[in-house]
C-alpha positions in Angstrom: 0.0 0.0 0.0 1.0 3.6 -0.5 1.9 6.2 2.1 -1.8 7.2 2.4 -2.8 3.6 3.1 -4.4 3.0 -0.3 -3.5 0.0 -2.4 -0.8 0.6 -5.0 0.0 -1.1 -8.3 3.6 0.0 -8.5 3.0 1.4 -12.0 4.3 4.9 -11.1 7.8 3.6 -10.3 7.8 1.5 -13.5 7.0 4.7 -15.5 9.8 6.7 -13.7 12.3 3.9 -14.3 11.4 3.6 -18.0 11.8 7.4 -18.5 15.1 7.6 -16.6 16.5 4.6 -18.6 15.3 6.1 -21.9 17.4 9.2 -21.1 20.5 7.1 -20.2 20.0 8.0 -16.5 20.1 6.1 -13.2 17.6 5.5 -10.5 18.4 4.1 -7.0 17.2 4.2 -3.5 18.1 4.0 0.2 15.7 2.4 2.6 15.7 2.4 6.4 13.2 0.3 8.4 10.8 2.6 10.2 12.0 5.7 8.3 10.9 4.8 4.7 12.8 5.1 1.5 14.5 7.9 -0.4 14.6 7.6 -4.2 17.3 9.2 -6.3 17.2 10.0 -10.1 20.2 11.1 -12.1 19.8 12.1 -15.8 22.9 13.3 -17.7 22.8 16.7 -19.4 23.9 16.6 -23.0 25.9 19.7 -24.0 25.2 21.0 -27.5 27.5 23.3 -29.4 26.2 26.1 -31.4 27.4 26.8 -34.9 27.5 30.2 -36.6 26.1 29.3 -40.0 
């Protein structure tokens, strides 16, 4: 169940994971019993160069 006590399907995390992986990123978490979990997302920034044409 979610933090509000309602049943959850886990679909939200699957969507986030798919989007992060599509952008060549990483997702991970830390979890502590009694304190919950913290999720981290890292997505690389692609630098683009401008040309004067």
